[in-house]
SETI-270418 format. One record per residue (C-alpha): residue number from 1; residue in one letter; x negated, y negated, z. Coordinates in nm, 4 decimals, always signed. Layout:
SETI-270418
{fitor NUM,'a',{X,Y,Z}}
...
END
This chain:
SETI-270418
{fitor 1,'m',{+2.0857,+0.8129,-2.6286}}
{fitor 2,'d',{+1.9960,+1.1477,-2.4717}}
{fitor 3,'l',{+1.8613,+1.1385,-2.1185}}
{fitor 4,'p',{+1.5397,+1.3183,-2.0146}}
{fitor 5,'a',{+1.5809,+1.6768,-1.9017}}
{fitor 6,'d',{+1.5320,+1.6128,-1.5288}}
{fitor 7,'t',{+1.7809,+1.3229,-1.5295}}
{fitor 8,'s',{+2.0300,+1.5336,-1.7233}}
{fitor 9,'r',{+2.0017,+1.8144,-1.4679}}
{fitor 10,'h',{+2.0615,+1.5679,-1.1858}}
{fitor 11,'i',{+2.3829,+1.4449,-1.3491}}
{fitor 12,'q',{+2.4981,+1.8041,-1.4047}}
{fitor 13,'v',{+2.4302,+1.8918,-1.0400}}
{fitor 14,'l',{+2.6423,+1.5928,-0.9351}}
{fitor 15,'r',{+2.9217,+1.7302,-1.1601}}
{fitor 16,'l',{+2.9784,+1.3931,-1.3272}}
{fitor 17,'q',{+3.2215,+1.3833,-1.6170}}
{fitor 18,'p',{+3.2301,+1.1869,-1.9447}}
{fitor 19,'g',{+3.3355,+0.8319,-1.8721}}
{fitor 20,'a',{+3.1349,+0.8102,-1.5496}}
{fitor 21,'v',{+2.9308,+0.4909,-1.5053}}
{fitor 22,'i',{+2.5716,+0.5467,-1.3922}}
{fitor 23,'t',{+2.2661,+0.3325,-1.3176}}
{fitor 24,'l',{+1.9389,+0.4111,-1.4944}}
{fitor 25,'f',{+1.5851,+0.2745,-1.4686}}
{fitor 26,'d',{+1.2759,+0.3223,-1.6845}}
{fitor 27,'g',{+1.0149,+0.2419,-1.4183}}
{fitor 28,'r',{+0.9210,-0.0959,-1.5641}}
{fitor 29,'g',{+1.1626,-0.3096,-1.3637}}
{fitor 30,'g',{+1.5317,-0.3875,-1.3814}}
{fitor 31,'e',{+1.8261,-0.1501,-1.4110}}
{fitor 32,'y',{+2.0597,-0.0364,-1.6876}}
{fitor 33,'e',{+2.4300,+0.0312,-1.6526}}
{fitor 34,'a',{+2.5315,+0.3197,-1.8744}}
{fitor 35,'c',{+2.8392,+0.5277,-1.9515}}
{fitor 36,'v',{+2.8250,+0.9065,-1.9815}}
{fitor 37,'l',{+2.9594,+1.0062,-2.3238}}
{fitor 38,'q',{+2.8881,+1.3776,-2.3474}}
{fitor 39,'i',{+2.7509,+1.6460,-2.1157}}
{fitor 40,'g',{+2.6015,+1.9549,-2.2771}}
{fitor 41,'r',{+2.4301,+2.2585,-2.1320}}
{fitor 42,'q',{+2.0873,+2.0964,-2.1392}}
{fitor 43,'t',{+2.1388,+1.7341,-2.2408}}
{fitor 44,'v',{+2.3486,+1.4368,-2.1374}}
{fitor 45,'h',{+2.4296,+1.1667,-2.3909}}
{fitor 46,'v',{+2.4977,+0.8134,-2.2635}}
{fitor 47,'r',{+2.5691,+0.4640,-2.3929}}
{fitor 48,'i',{+2.3659,+0.1761,-2.2485}}
{fitor 49,'d',{+2.6042,-0.1104,-2.1738}}
{fitor 50,'s',{+2.3980,-0.3737,-1.9897}}
{fitor 51,'h',{+2.0651,-0.4551,-1.8276}}
{fitor 52,'q',{+2.0153,-0.6304,-1.4940}}
{fitor 53,'t',{+1.6853,-0.7890,-1.3892}}
{fitor 54,'l',{+1.7338,-0.6871,-1.0268}}
{fitor 55,'e',{+1.3998,-0.6246,-0.8509}}
{fitor 56,'r',{+1.3247,-0.4602,-0.5165}}
{fitor 57,'e',{+0.9450,-0.4761,-0.5099}}
{fitor 58,'s',{+0.7499,-0.5900,-0.2058}}
{fitor 59,'a',{+0.5870,-0.9339,-0.2072}}
{fitor 60,'v',{+0.2603,-0.7535,-0.1248}}
{fitor 61,'f',{+0.1007,-0.5342,-0.3930}}
{fitor 62,'s',{-0.0606,-0.2445,-0.2064}}
{fitor 63,'h',{-0.3117,+0.0027,-0.3485}}
{fitor 64,'v',{-0.3770,+0.3121,-0.1348}}
{fitor 65,'v',{-0.7013,+0.4997,-0.2013}}
{fitor 66,'m',{-0.6852,+0.8345,-0.0254}}
{fitor 67,'g',{-0.9296,+1.1163,+0.0404}}
{fitor 68,'m',{-0.7107,+1.3955,-0.0890}}
{fitor 69,'p',{-0.5564,+1.6117,+0.1874}}
{fitor 70,'a',{-0.4851,+1.9775,+0.1280}}
{fitor 71,'n',{-0.1750,+2.1607,+0.0087}}
{fitor 72,'e',{+0.1561,+1.9737,+0.0023}}
{fitor 73,'r',{+0.0406,+1.6880,+0.2262}}
{fitor 74,'m',{-0.0545,+1.4680,-0.0681}}
{fitor 75,'d',{+0.2886,+1.5331,-0.2216}}
{fitor 76,'w',{+0.4483,+1.4082,+0.0985}}
{fitor 77,'l',{+0.2268,+1.0987,+0.1065}}
{fitor 78,'v',{+0.3123,+1.0088,-0.2548}}
{fitor 79,'e',{+0.6839,+1.0453,-0.1842}}
{fitor 80,'k',{+0.6887,+0.8378,+0.1340}}
{fitor 81,'a',{+0.4445,+0.5729,+0.0120}}
{fitor 82,'t',{+0.6635,+0.5246,-0.2960}}
{fitor 83,'e',{+0.9705,+0.4808,-0.0768}}
{fitor 84,'l',{+0.7813,+0.2207,+0.1289}}
{fitor 85,'g',{+0.6920,+0.0233,-0.1850}}
{fitor 86,'v',{+0.3284,+0.1100,-0.2631}}
{fitor 87,'g',{+0.2049,-0.0308,-0.5934}}
{fitor 88,'r',{-0.0721,+0.2167,-0.6751}}
{fitor 89,'i',{-0.2145,+0.5423,-0.5374}}
{fitor 90,'t',{-0.5615,+0.6825,-0.6070}}
{fitor 91,'a',{-0.6569,+1.0275,-0.4772}}
{fitor 92,'l',{-1.0274,+1.1005,-0.4239}}
{fitor 93,'m',{-1.2398,+1.4109,-0.3843}}
{fitor 94,'t',{-1.4619,+1.3163,-0.0908}}
{fitor 95,'a',{-1.7461,+1.4752,+0.1055}}
{fitor 96,'h',{-1.5272,+1.6093,+0.3881}}
{fitor 97,'g',{-1.2256,+1.6893,+0.1735}}
{fitor 98,'i',{-1.1597,+2.0537,+0.0875}}
{fitor 99,'v',{-0.9754,+1.9951,-0.2429}}
{fitor 100,'r',{-1.1824,+2.0167,-0.5622}}
{fitor 101,'l',{-1.0127,+1.9846,-0.9011}}
{fitor 102,'s',{-1.1293,+2.0440,-1.2565}}
{fitor 103,'a',{-1.0404,+1.7795,-1.5150}}
{fitor 104,'d',{-0.7453,+1.9867,-1.6383}}
{fitor 105,'r',{-0.6088,+2.0500,-1.2884}}
{fitor 106,'a',{-0.6571,+1.6845,-1.1941}}
{fitor 107,'l',{-0.4416,+1.5754,-1.4887}}
{fitor 108,'k',{-0.1714,+1.8300,-1.3977}}
{fitor 109,'r',{-0.1749,+1.7074,-1.0396}}
{fitor 110,'q',{-0.1304,+1.3468,-1.1555}}
{fitor 111,'l',{+0.1725,+1.4438,-1.3675}}
{fitor 112,'h',{+0.3157,+1.6347,-1.0703}}
{fitor 113,'w',{+0.2797,+1.3299,-0.8449}}
{fitor 114,'q',{+0.4346,+1.1047,-1.1075}}
{fitor 115,'g',{+0.7422,+1.3264,-1.0969}}
{fitor 116,'i',{+0.7531,+1.3005,-0.7179}}
{fitor 117,'a',{+0.7213,+0.9213,-0.7369}}
{fitor 118,'q',{+1.0008,+0.9000,-0.9933}}
{fitor 119,'a',{+1.2352,+1.1015,-0.7719}}
{fitor 120,'a',{+1.1396,+0.8881,-0.4699}}
{fitor 121,'c',{+1.2162,+0.5703,-0.6630}}
{fitor 122,'a',{+1.5591,+0.7042,-0.7570}}
{fitor 123,'q',{+1.6314,+0.7972,-0.3957}}
{fitor 124,'a',{+1.5154,+0.4607,-0.2595}}
{fitor 125,'g',{+1.6824,+0.2464,-0.5254}}
{fitor 126,'r',{+1.3438,+0.1266,-0.6478}}
{fitor 127,'n',{+1.3228,+0.0533,-1.0200}}
{fitor 128,'t',{+0.9459,+0.0072,-1.0703}}
{fitor 129,'l',{+0.7233,+0.3137,-1.0597}}
{fitor 130,'p',{+0.3919,+0.2904,-0.8742}}
{fitor 131,'q',{+0.0769,+0.3650,-1.0708}}
{fitor 132,'i',{-0.0511,+0.7150,-0.9912}}
{fitor 133,'d',{-0.4137,+0.7653,-1.0953}}
{fitor 134,'v',{-0.5781,+1.0899,-1.2026}}
{fitor 135,'p',{-0.7681,+1.2307,-0.9013}}
{fitor 136,'q',{-1.1381,+1.1515,-0.9231}}
{fitor 137,'s',{-1.4630,+1.1872,-0.7338}}
{fitor 138,'w',{-1.5769,+0.9393,-0.4708}}
{fitor 139,'s',{-1.8737,+0.8293,-0.6823}}
{fitor 140,'a',{-1.6624,+0.7780,-0.9953}}
{fitor 141,'w',{-1.4166,+0.5599,-0.8059}}
{fitor 142,'l',{-1.6929,+0.3661,-0.6294}}
{fitor 143,'n',{-1.8484,+0.2783,-0.9647}}
{fitor 144,'t',{-1.5218,+0.1190,-1.0803}}
{fitor 145,'l',{-1.5036,-0.1259,-0.7878}}
{fitor 146,'v',{-1.5753,-0.4852,-0.8784}}
{fitor 147,'p',{-1.5648,-0.8001,-0.6601}}
{fitor 148,'d',{-1.2104,-0.9334,-0.6265}}
{fitor 149,'e',{-1.1646,-1.2482,-0.4220}}
{fitor 150,'g',{-0.7858,-1.2271,-0.4434}}
{fitor 151,'q',{-0.7684,-0.8836,-0.2826}}
{fitor 152,'s',{-0.8134,-0.7948,+0.0847}}
{fitor 153,'r',{-0.9857,-0.4604,+0.1420}}
{fitor 154,'w',{-0.9364,-0.2446,+0.4509}}
{fitor 155,'i',{-1.0663,+0.0923,+0.5606}}
{fitor 156,'l',{-0.9062,+0.2997,+0.8348}}
{fitor 157,'s',{-1.1761,+0.3812,+1.0886}}
{fitor 158,'l',{-1.2111,+0.5443,+1.4301}}
{fitor 159,'s',{-1.4711,+0.2904,+1.5400}}
{fitor 160,'a',{-1.3935,+0.1266,+1.8744}}
{fitor 161,'a',{-1.4899,-0.2131,+1.7327}}
{fitor 162,'c',{-1.2133,-0.2182,+1.4710}}
{fitor 163,'a',{-0.9388,-0.4767,+1.4534}}
{fitor 164,'s',{-0.5824,-0.3526,+1.4883}}
{fitor 165,'s',{-0.3914,-0.3066,+1.1625}}
{fitor 166,'a',{-0.0998,-0.4876,+1.3277}}
{fitor 167,'t',{-0.3001,-0.8101,+1.3708}}
{fitor 168,'v',{-0.4805,-0.8532,+1.0390}}
{fitor 169,'v',{-0.3623,-1.1253,+0.8023}}
{fitor 170,'q',{-0.2784,-1.0009,+0.4538}}
{fitor 171,'n',{-0.3191,-1.1448,+0.1071}}
{fitor 172,'n',{-0.0493,-1.0623,-0.1433}}
{fitor 173,'r',{-0.2774,-0.7901,-0.2824}}
{fitor 174,'v',{-0.4290,-0.5299,-0.0496}}
{fitor 175,'l',{-0.6497,-0.2256,-0.0981}}
{fitor 176,'l',{-0.6318,+0.0362,+0.1784}}
{fitor 177,'l',{-0.8897,+0.3155,+0.1978}}
{fitor 178,'s',{-0.8260,+0.6235,+0.4121}}
{fitor 179,'g',{-1.0053,+0.9558,+0.4493}}
{fitor 180,'p',{-0.8914,+1.3209,+0.4267}}
{fitor 181,'e',{-0.8459,+1.5579,+0.7210}}
{fitor 182,'g',{-1.2154,+1.5388,+0.8113}}
{fitor 183,'g',{-1.2355,+1.1650,+0.7566}}
{fitor 184,'l',{-1.4820,+0.9847,+0.5334}}
{fitor 185,'s',{-1.8491,+1.0658,+0.5794}}
{fitor 186,'r',{-2.0789,+0.8097,+0.7388}}
{fitor 187,'e',{-2.2361,+0.7448,+0.4001}}
{fitor 188,'e',{-1.8977,+0.6927,+0.2327}}
{fitor 189,'e',{-1.7816,+0.4544,+0.5048}}
{fitor 190,'a',{-2.1100,+0.2598,+0.4818}}
{fitor 191,'q',{-2.0742,+0.2322,+0.1039}}
{fitor 192,'a',{-1.7201,+0.1004,+0.1439}}
{fitor 193,'l',{-1.8299,-0.1610,+0.3982}}
{fitor 194,'e',{-2.1027,-0.2751,+0.1582}}
{fitor 195,'r',{-1.8312,-0.3411,-0.1014}}
{fitor 196,'g',{-1.6231,-0.5688,+0.1157}}
{fitor 197,'f',{-1.3990,-0.3307,+0.3080}}
{fitor 198,'l',{-1.3209,-0.4302,+0.6670}}
{fitor 199,'p',{-1.2547,-0.1589,+0.9291}}
{fitor 200,'i',{-0.9155,-0.1442,+1.0982}}
{fitor 201,'s',{-0.7632,+0.0900,+1.3542}}
{fitor 202,'l',{-0.4185,+0.2262,+1.4331}}
{fitor 203,'g',{-0.4897,+0.2272,+1.8056}}
{fitor 204,'k',{-0.5794,+0.4952,+2.0593}}
{fitor 205,'r',{-0.4088,+0.7885,+1.8897}}
{fitor 206,'v',{-0.5506,+0.9763,+1.5906}}
{fitor 207,'l',{-0.2904,+1.0318,+1.3201}}
{fitor 208,'r',{-0.2907,+1.3001,+1.0523}}
{fitor 209,'a',{-0.4540,+1.2119,+0.7217}}
{fitor 210,'e',{-0.1232,+1.1793,+0.5365}}
{fitor 211,'t',{+0.0440,+0.9831,+0.8178}}
{fitor 212,'a',{-0.2182,+0.7143,+0.8848}}
{fitor 213,'p',{-0.1885,+0.5140,+0.5601}}
{fitor 214,'l',{+0.1909,+0.5306,+0.5802}}
{fitor 215,'a',{+0.1807,+0.3797,+0.9286}}
{fitor 216,'v',{-0.0184,+0.0867,+0.7909}}
{fitor 217,'l',{+0.2098,+0.0388,+0.4902}}
{fitor 218,'s',{+0.5155,+0.0287,+0.7132}}
{fitor 219,'r',{+0.3621,-0.2665,+0.8960}}
{fitor 220,'w',{+0.2482,-0.4578,+0.5901}}
{fitor 221,'l',{+0.5199,-0.4121,+0.3264}}
END
């Protein structure tokens, strides 16, 4: 079989030769041992020899819903959250966020993030890709929420009355909501609380938008 273009380029950069044994994954779990048969200018042809059911996923399935930060910060969050073991990422256009995307740009951004997640999985030795949703508006996402007794829901908040993220007890499925640079609006936070989200805090310091959810994931996963 011929490998995808990005995987082929990676093998060429590593200067592997025919006969080299490599490990491949398709993002759906498990790993494949393969042998490089031929390396061309643009393609690499391999033979799949075996499949192993080895898994490295966290026991906790985490879904991060994020008010989209600007520029490359969301790229960085996708990369690091994937390395930490996140199961799903949803980017939102919120009231205080400065990023606004058309439908076409939102789809392109999703494909871009999927590429980042794939590279992060390869780097971390993770063989299951997280689900990366197409960016959407706050209202569109809110309308998709349904009651889920098996899922714990948390929202990062600056309220002094919040519990610490280090002390909360987790289910094996968690939904974490975090705002953009300007935070969620009062209305957005109130709507989230009405739908079963509980406020949590990271302590006395205020972290950057792309850092805060990663700090929580590192404690939970």
